[in-house]
C-alpha positions as CSV (number, residue, x, y, z in Angstrom):
1,M,-0.3,0.0,0.2
2,D,3.0,2.6,0.8
3,S,4.6,2.0,-2.2
4,K,2.2,3.0,-4.2
5,G,0.7,5.9,-2.2
6,D,4.3,7.6,-2.4
7,R,4.0,7.6,-6.2
8,T,0.7,9.9,-5.8
9,K,1.5,11.1,-2.4
10,E,3.7,13.8,-3.8
11,L,1.0,15.5,-5.8
12,G,-0.5,17.0,-2.7
13,T,3.0,17.5,-0.7
14,K,5.9,18.2,-3.4
15,P,6.1,22.0,-3.8
16,I,3.9,23.3,-7.3
17,G,6.9,24.4,-9.8
18,S,9.1,21.6,-9.7
19,L,6.2,19.2,-9.3
20,L,4.3,20.7,-12.5
21,M,7.6,20.8,-14.5
22,Q,8.1,16.8,-13.4
23,Y,4.5,16.5,-14.5
24,A,4.5,18.8,-18.0
25,V,7.7,18.1,-19.8
26,P,7.2,14.2,-19.7
27,A,3.5,15.4,-21.4
28,I,4.8,18.3,-23.2
29,I,7.8,15.4,-24.8
30,A,5.0,13.0,-25.5
31,M,2.8,15.6,-26.9
32,T,5.1,17.4,-29.1
33,A,6.1,13.8,-29.8
34,S,2.8,13.2,-31.2
35,S,1.8,15.9,-33.5
36,L,5.5,15.6,-35.0
37,Y,4.5,12.0,-35.5
38,N,1.1,13.3,-37.3
39,M,3.5,15.4,-39.5
40,V,5.9,13.1,-40.0
41,D,2.4,11.2,-42.3
42,S,2.2,14.6,-43.6
43,I,5.7,15.5,-45.0
44,F,6.3,11.6,-46.1
45,I,2.6,12.2,-48.1
46,G,3.6,15.7,-49.4
47,Q,6.6,14.8,-50.9
48,G,6.5,11.0,-51.5
49,V,2.6,11.2,-52.8
50,G,1.7,14.9,-54.3
51,A,-0.1,18.3,-53.2
52,M,-3.6,16.2,-54.1
53,A,-2.4,13.6,-51.2
54,I,-2.0,16.5,-48.9
55,A,-5.6,17.5,-50.0
56,G,-6.5,13.6,-49.5
57,L,-5.4,14.0,-45.7
58,A,-6.9,16.8,-44.7
59,I,-10.1,15.3,-46.0
60,T,-10.3,12.6,-43.2
61,F,-9.3,15.4,-40.8
62,P,-13.1,15.6,-39.7
63,L,-13.0,11.6,-38.9
64,M,-10.0,11.9,-37.5
65,N,-11.7,14.5,-34.8
66,L,-15.0,12.4,-34.5
67,S,-12.8,9.0,-33.3
68,A,-10.7,11.4,-30.6
69,A,-13.7,12.8,-29.8
70,F,-14.6,9.1,-28.7
71,G,-11.5,8.5,-27.2
72,A,-11.0,12.1,-25.2
73,M,-14.0,10.7,-23.8
74,I,-13.0,7.8,-22.4
75,G,-9.8,8.6,-21.7
76,V,-9.7,12.0,-20.2
77,G,-12.9,10.9,-17.8
78,T,-11.5,7.9,-16.9
79,A,-7.8,9.9,-15.8
80,T,-9.8,12.5,-14.2
81,M,-11.5,10.2,-12.1
82,I,-8.9,8.4,-11.2
83,S,-6.7,11.6,-10.1
84,V,-9.7,12.6,-8.3
85,R,-10.5,9.4,-6.2
86,L,-6.3,8.6,-5.1
87,G,-7.0,12.2,-3.9
88,Q,-9.6,11.4,-1.7
89,K,-7.6,7.3,-0.3
90,N,-10.3,5.3,-2.8
91,R,-8.4,3.0,-4.5
92,E,-11.0,0.5,-4.8
93,E,-12.6,2.9,-6.9
94,A,-10.4,3.9,-9.0
95,Q,-9.5,0.5,-10.0
96,H,-13.3,0.2,-10.7
97,F,-12.7,3.3,-13.6
98,F,-10.0,1.5,-14.8
99,G,-11.7,-1.6,-15.7
100,N,-14.8,0.0,-16.8
101,S,-12.6,2.4,-19.4
102,L,-11.0,-0.5,-21.2
103,T,-13.9,-2.3,-21.8
104,L,-15.3,0.8,-22.9
105,N,-12.4,1.9,-25.2
106,V,-13.2,-1.7,-26.8
107,L,-17.0,-1.5,-27.3
108,I,-16.8,2.3,-28.8
109,G,-13.9,1.5,-31.2
110,V,-15.5,-1.8,-32.4
111,L,-18.5,0.6,-33.3
112,F,-17.1,3.2,-34.7
113,M,-15.4,1.3,-36.7
114,V,-18.0,-1.2,-38.1
115,G,-20.3,2.1,-38.7
116,V,-17.9,4.7,-40.8
117,L,-16.3,1.4,-42.9
118,A,-20.1,1.1,-43.9
119,F,-20.4,4.4,-45.4
120,L,-17.1,5.6,-45.9
121,D,-17.3,7.4,-49.4
122,P,-20.8,8.9,-48.4
123,I,-19.0,10.4,-45.8
124,L,-15.6,11.7,-47.1
125,Y,-18.0,13.3,-49.9
126,F,-19.7,15.2,-47.4
127,F,-16.9,15.7,-45.6
128,G,-15.1,17.6,-49.2
129,A,-14.1,15.3,-51.0
130,S,-13.7,15.8,-54.6
131,E,-13.1,13.3,-57.3
132,Q,-9.4,14.0,-57.2
133,T,-9.3,13.8,-53.5
134,L,-10.9,11.3,-52.9
135,P,-9.6,7.9,-53.6
136,Y,-6.3,9.0,-51.3
137,A,-9.0,10.0,-48.9
138,R,-10.3,6.5,-48.6
139,E,-6.9,4.6,-48.8
140,Y,-5.6,6.0,-45.9
141,M,-9.1,6.3,-43.6
142,E,-9.7,2.7,-43.9
143,W,-6.3,1.6,-42.4
144,I,-6.9,4.2,-39.6
145,L,-10.3,2.8,-39.2
146,Y,-9.1,-0.9,-39.4
147,G,-6.8,0.0,-36.1
148,N,-9.5,2.2,-34.6
149,V,-9.5,0.0,-31.1
150,F,-6.0,-0.8,-30.9
151,T,-6.3,3.6,-31.1
152,H,-8.1,4.4,-28.5
153,L,-7.0,1.8,-25.8
154,Y,-3.4,3.1,-26.7
155,F,-4.6,7.1,-25.6
156,G,-6.6,6.1,-23.0
157,L,-4.0,4.1,-21.6
158,N,-1.4,7.1,-21.8
159,A,-3.7,9.2,-19.8
160,V,-4.4,7.0,-17.1
161,L,-0.3,6.4,-16.8
162,R,0.5,9.6,-16.1
163,S,-3.0,10.1,-13.5
164,A,-1.4,6.8,-12.0
165,G,2.1,8.9,-11.2
166,H,3.7,7.5,-14.4
167,P,4.1,10.9,-16.7
168,K,8.0,9.6,-18.1
169,T,6.6,6.3,-19.0
170,A,3.7,8.1,-21.2
171,M,6.1,10.0,-22.4
172,Y,7.9,7.3,-23.7
173,A,5.3,5.4,-24.9
174,T,4.8,8.3,-27.4
175,I,7.9,8.6,-28.5
176,L,8.2,4.5,-29.1
177,T,5.0,5.3,-31.3
178,V,6.8,8.3,-33.1
179,L,10.1,6.8,-33.7
180,L,8.5,3.5,-34.7
181,N,6.3,5.3,-37.3
182,S,9.0,7.4,-38.2
183,V,11.4,4.1,-39.5
184,L,8.2,2.4,-41.5
185,D,6.5,5.7,-43.3
186,P,9.8,5.3,-45.7
187,F,10.0,2.0,-45.7
188,F,6.0,1.6,-46.5
189,I,5.7,4.3,-48.4
190,Y,8.4,4.3,-50.6
191,G,9.6,0.9,-50.2
192,L,7.0,-1.3,-50.9
193,Q,5.2,1.7,-52.9
194,L,2.0,1.9,-51.0
195,G,1.8,5.9,-50.9
196,I,-0.6,7.1,-48.4
197,R,-1.8,3.7,-47.7
198,G,1.5,2.9,-45.9
199,A,1.7,5.6,-44.0
200,A,-1.8,4.8,-42.4
201,I,-0.5,1.2,-42.4
202,A,2.7,2.3,-40.1
203,T,0.8,4.2,-37.8
204,V,-1.5,1.9,-37.3
205,I,1.4,-0.6,-36.1
206,S,3.7,1.6,-34.0
207,Q,0.5,1.8,-31.6
208,C,0.2,-1.4,-31.5
209,V,3.7,-1.9,-30.4
210,S,3.4,1.0,-27.4
211,L,0.1,-0.3,-26.1
212,T,1.3,-4.0,-26.2
213,W,3.8,-2.5,-23.6
214,Q,1.5,-0.6,-22.0
215,I,-0.9,-3.6,-21.4
216,Y,2.7,-5.5,-19.7
217,I,2.5,-2.6,-17.1
218,F,-1.2,-2.4,-16.0
219,S,-0.7,-5.9,-15.9
220,R,1.1,-5.8,-12.8
221,P,-0.5,-5.5,-9.3
222,S,2.5,-3.7,-8.2
223,E,0.7,-0.9,-9.8
224,V,-1.9,2.2,-8.1
225,V,-4.0,0.5,-10.7
226,F,-4.0,-2.7,-12.9
227,I,-5.8,-5.1,-15.2
228,R,-8.4,-6.7,-12.9
229,R,-10.8,-9.2,-14.7
230,D,-13.3,-8.1,-11.9
231,T,-13.4,-4.7,-12.7
232,L,-14.1,-5.2,-16.3
233,R,-17.4,-5.4,-16.7
234,L,-19.8,-2.3,-17.0
235,R,-21.0,-0.7,-13.9
236,S,-23.8,2.3,-14.5
237,H,-22.6,5.0,-11.9
238,I,-18.7,4.3,-13.2
239,V,-19.6,4.6,-16.6
240,G,-22.2,7.8,-15.8
241,G,-18.7,9.1,-13.8
242,I,-16.2,8.8,-16.7
243,L,-19.0,10.1,-19.4
244,S,-19.8,13.3,-17.5
245,I,-16.5,14.1,-17.1
246,G,-15.7,13.2,-20.8
247,L,-18.2,15.0,-22.2
248,S,-16.6,18.3,-22.7
249,P,-14.0,16.6,-24.4
250,F,-16.2,14.7,-27.0
251,L,-17.8,18.0,-27.3
252,M,-14.8,20.0,-28.3
253,N,-13.7,17.4,-30.2
254,A,-17.0,16.1,-31.9
255,C,-17.4,20.0,-32.7
256,S,-13.9,19.9,-33.9
257,C,-15.2,17.5,-36.8
258,L,-18.4,19.7,-37.4
259,V,-15.8,22.8,-37.5
260,V,-13.1,21.0,-40.3
261,L,-15.9,20.5,-42.3
262,L,-17.1,23.8,-42.8
263,I,-13.0,24.7,-43.1
264,N,-13.0,22.2,-46.0
265,R,-15.9,23.0,-47.4
266,G,-15.1,26.7,-47.5
267,M,-11.2,25.8,-48.7
268,V,-13.2,23.8,-51.5
269,E,-15.9,26.4,-52.3
270,Y,-13.1,29.4,-52.7
271,G,-9.9,27.9,-53.3
272,G,-10.4,24.8,-54.3
273,D,-8.4,21.1,-53.1
274,L,-5.3,23.0,-52.8
275,A,-6.4,25.4,-50.5
276,V,-7.5,22.0,-48.2
277,G,-4.1,20.9,-48.6
278,A,-3.1,24.4,-47.3
279,Y,-5.4,24.3,-44.5
280,G,-4.2,20.6,-43.7
281,I,-0.3,21.9,-43.6
282,V,-1.9,24.7,-41.0
283,N,-3.3,22.6,-39.1
284,R,-0.2,20.4,-38.9
285,V,2.3,23.1,-37.9
286,L,-0.2,25.2,-35.2
287,F,-0.9,21.4,-33.7
288,I,2.7,21.4,-32.3
289,F,2.0,25.0,-30.5
290,A,-1.3,23.6,-29.6
291,M,-0.1,20.2,-28.2
292,I,2.8,21.6,-25.9
293,V,0.3,23.4,-24.3
294,M,-1.8,20.4,-24.0
295,G,1.3,18.9,-22.4
296,F,1.1,21.2,-19.9
297,N,-2.9,20.9,-19.2
298,Q,-2.3,16.8,-18.7
299,G,1.0,18.0,-16.1
300,M,-1.7,19.9,-14.4
301,Q,-4.6,17.6,-14.6
302,P,-3.7,15.0,-11.8
303,I,-2.6,17.7,-9.9
304,A,-5.7,20.0,-9.5
305,G,-7.5,17.0,-9.2
306,Y,-5.7,15.4,-7.0
307,N,-5.2,18.4,-4.8
308,Y,-8.9,19.5,-5.3
309,G,-10.1,15.9,-4.5
310,A,-7.8,17.1,-0.7
311,E,-9.7,20.1,-0.5
312,L,-5.8,21.8,-1.1
313,H,-7.4,25.0,-2.6
314,D,-4.0,26.9,-2.5
315,R,-2.5,24.2,-4.4
316,V,-5.0,24.0,-6.9
317,R,-4.9,28.3,-7.6
318,E,-1.2,27.5,-8.0
319,V,-1.4,24.9,-10.3
320,L,-3.0,27.0,-12.1
321,N,-1.5,30.2,-12.6
322,R,1.5,28.5,-13.6
323,T,0.2,27.1,-16.1
324,I,-1.5,29.6,-17.9
325,A,2.1,31.7,-17.9
326,Y,3.7,28.8,-19.3
327,A,0.9,28.2,-22.3
328,T,0.8,31.8,-22.5
329,F,4.2,31.8,-23.1
330,V,4.0,28.8,-25.7
331,M,1.9,30.5,-28.2
332,T,3.4,33.9,-28.1
333,T,6.2,32.1,-29.4
334,G,4.5,30.3,-31.9
335,F,3.1,33.2,-33.4
336,L,5.9,34.9,-33.7
337,L,7.9,31.8,-35.6
338,C,5.0,31.3,-37.5
339,E,4.3,35.1,-38.9
340,L,7.9,35.5,-39.5
341,F,8.9,32.2,-41.2
342,A,5.8,31.0,-43.1
343,E,6.9,30.4,-46.4
344,F,10.4,28.2,-44.9
345,I,8.0,26.3,-43.1
346,V,5.0,25.5,-45.7
347,R,8.4,24.1,-47.7
348,A,9.2,21.4,-45.8
349,F,6.0,19.6,-46.9
350,T,5.6,20.5,-50.4
351,T,7.1,21.7,-53.4
352,D,4.2,23.4,-55.1
353,P,4.9,26.6,-55.7
354,E,0.8,27.9,-55.8
355,L,0.2,25.4,-52.4
356,I,3.2,27.3,-50.5
357,A,1.5,31.0,-51.1
358,I,-2.3,29.3,-49.9
359,A,-0.7,28.0,-46.9
360,A,1.9,30.4,-46.1
361,R,-1.1,33.4,-45.9
362,G,-3.6,31.3,-44.2
363,M,-0.6,30.2,-41.8
364,R,-0.3,34.3,-41.1
365,I,-3.7,34.6,-40.5
366,D,-4.7,31.9,-38.8
367,M,-2.0,33.1,-35.9
368,A,-3.3,36.4,-35.7
369,L,-4.3,36.1,-32.1
370,F,-2.7,33.1,-31.4
371,P,-0.9,34.7,-28.3
372,V,-4.8,34.0,-25.9
373,I,-5.2,30.9,-26.7
374,G,-3.2,29.2,-24.4
375,F,-5.1,30.8,-21.7
376,Q,-8.3,29.7,-23.1
377,M,-7.1,25.8,-23.4
378,V,-5.9,25.8,-19.8
379,T,-9.3,27.3,-18.4
380,G,-11.0,24.8,-20.3
381,N,-9.4,21.9,-19.2
382,F,-8.9,23.6,-15.5
383,F,-12.4,23.2,-14.8
384,Q,-12.3,19.9,-16.5
385,S,-9.4,18.7,-14.0
386,I,-11.8,19.6,-11.1
387,G,-14.2,18.2,-11.7
388,Q,-16.6,20.8,-13.2
389,A,-17.7,19.2,-16.7
390,G,-20.1,22.0,-17.1
391,K,-18.1,24.8,-17.4
392,S,-16.1,23.2,-19.3
393,I,-18.5,21.6,-21.7
394,Y,-19.9,25.4,-22.2
395,M,-16.6,26.8,-23.3
396,S,-16.2,24.2,-26.0
397,L,-19.6,24.7,-27.1
398,T,-19.7,28.2,-27.1
399,R,-16.0,28.7,-29.0
400,Q,-17.2,26.3,-32.1
401,L,-20.2,26.5,-31.9
402,I,-21.5,29.9,-30.9
403,F,-18.5,31.4,-32.2
404,L,-16.2,29.6,-35.1
405,V,-19.9,28.3,-37.4
406,P,-20.8,31.6,-37.8
407,G,-17.4,33.4,-38.6
408,L,-17.0,30.0,-41.3
409,L,-20.9,31.1,-42.6
410,I,-20.3,34.8,-42.7
411,L,-17.1,36.0,-43.7
412,P,-15.9,34.2,-46.7
413,R,-18.8,36.2,-47.9
414,F,-17.2,39.3,-47.7
415,W,-13.8,37.6,-47.7
416,G,-13.5,35.2,-49.8
417,L,-11.1,32.0,-49.4
418,D,-9.2,34.7,-46.3
419,G,-12.4,35.0,-44.8
420,V,-12.4,31.6,-43.5
421,W,-9.0,32.0,-42.2
422,I,-10.4,35.2,-40.4
423,S,-12.7,33.2,-39.1
424,L,-10.7,31.1,-37.0
425,P,-8.7,34.1,-34.8
426,V,-11.8,36.2,-34.8
427,S,-13.3,33.1,-32.4
428,D,-10.3,32.7,-30.6
429,A,-10.2,36.6,-29.2
430,L,-14.0,35.3,-28.0
431,A,-13.4,32.1,-26.7
432,A,-10.2,33.8,-24.9
433,M,-12.6,36.4,-23.9
434,N,-15.3,34.3,-22.5
435,A,-12.8,32.2,-20.5
436,G,-11.6,35.4,-18.5
437,V,-15.3,36.1,-17.5
438,L,-15.8,32.4,-16.5
439,L,-12.8,32.4,-14.4
440,Y,-13.1,35.6,-12.7
441,L,-16.5,34.4,-11.4
442,H,-15.0,30.8,-10.3
443,L,-12.3,32.7,-8.7
444,K,-14.9,34.9,-6.6
445,K,-17.0,32.3,-4.9
446,S,-14.0,30.1,-4.3
447,P,-11.7,30.8,-0.7
448,I,-9.7,32.6,-1.9
449,S,-7.3,35.8,0.0
450,S,-7.2,39.0,-1.9
451,S,-3.5,38.3,-2.5
452,Q,-3.9,34.8,-4.3
453,K,-6.6,36.4,-5.8
454,E,-4.7,39.4,-7.3
455,S,-2.3,37.0,-8.6
456,T,-5.1,35.4,-10.5
457,I,-6.5,37.7,-12.1
458,N,-3.3,39.8,-13.0
459,W,-2.9,36.1,-15.4
460,L,-6.4,37.3,-17.0
461,R,-5.1,40.5,-18.2
462,L,-2.1,39.2,-19.7
463,P,-3.1,37.4,-22.5
464,H,-4.6,40.8,-23.7
465,R,-1.7,42.5,-22.8
466,I,-0.2,40.3,-25.1
467,Q,-2.7,41.2,-27.7
468,Y,-2.5,44.5,-27.8
469,F,1.0,44.6,-28.3
470,A,1.0,42.5,-31.1
471,A,-1.4,44.3,-32.3
472,N,0.1,47.8,-32.1
473,R,4.0,46.5,-31.9
474,V,4.1,43.8,-34.4
475,A,1.1,43.7,-36.5
476,P,2.6,46.7,-38.8
477,Y,5.5,45.1,-40.0
478,L,4.1,41.6,-40.7
479,P,2.3,40.7,-43.8
480,F,-1.0,39.3,-42.3
481,F,-1.8,42.8,-42.0
482,S,-3.8,43.5,-45.0
483,M,-6.2,40.7,-44.6
484,F,-9.0,43.1,-42.7
485,Q,-9.0,44.8,-45.9
486,P,-11.3,43.2,-48.5
487,K,-9.8,42.5,-51.8
488,D,-11.0,44.1,-54.9
489,D,-12.8,41.8,-57.6
490,E,-10.7,41.0,-59.8
């Protein structure tokens, strides 16, 4: 009992600064590796198969988001409930949450695979595929779906590893997957001449190898939670707890599916298939910085969840403040790099000059208000980590459905293809303001001293200060500044 408890006891005793780094750095490395893992696919496909293959890959993003939505619902819900139960010293219930999550991942993974494969072509057409891009999208997605169960289990067990006191092991599992994928991609794409299908096969094999290692780890009774046959049978209150917390990331990813659908359709309508490919490139690049912030969020999640369960509110507030600071720094760095070196970055994916021009302009527009996104992401994850799923769900829905979807439907009518890109930073700004209001109201009600409150509220102002600096000191010297003026009809 003591050996198991030592791995999680430090969550309530160790200084927050070093503890956050201890948990966040492995998660950041893992999440960055995960984004590079996606980028490797795109680079090999773009350079080895062609520009239309990149566009076909982008068409699969909504389906990938939908699959990720179900995986996140189980993985994040389970990890959060395990963290809270461990903080409450209730290991037996944490064990049942873990066992039920395994069953749910297998069940949902199989159902999703069968359902989507039965209607794959109509779904891809609905998501914006054309006669030119459909063969690439279908070929890639078929093999990804064959491995859907393994993907769900792989990501779900990685989330539990972090909550059970093994952040470095979760990092190693992700790095192993990335390295294997990087080796297998050229072998399958070029060596076996399987094209885009080879990239999908490499992805599935890589995840299966890491999953095998994860299962070995969780088969040991010495772990805080481990695979136990009597915990696999689904129980209504356990499933309900997982789904209630996991509903927020599910809705966020499901909304992303709708959003990417609208973006793809807008790209096709106003820019053609190459514009869809451009969005695929931009999305992969921006994902790197978002994944670093998600790494900080994953580091914060077990700390905030454990201390909230243990009623150590000062520690909860401190980890929130630090995570907001780090996330804002990361997103500001991403903003500067992509604004200044957009063409150079895009050339890593393609040699097509037209695709380079479209993607570079889109990247600069999309990144226009990137510094405020980190604050919004951390706030949503914070509410989720302390079990306040309703606020997290509200934030997910407002950013994507209330702010972004209307922008995607309205702005392209005035600015064409640029209007599709502009809708993204506009929704980011509105979502950050919304997050600030929610967090301020939460802190007013929480047991907090005036000095602590001032510290946190100062961080609420930080994204707006960065935004002001970007708009008044940086923007006049960047090419994307001219995007705010409608083009004359040619």
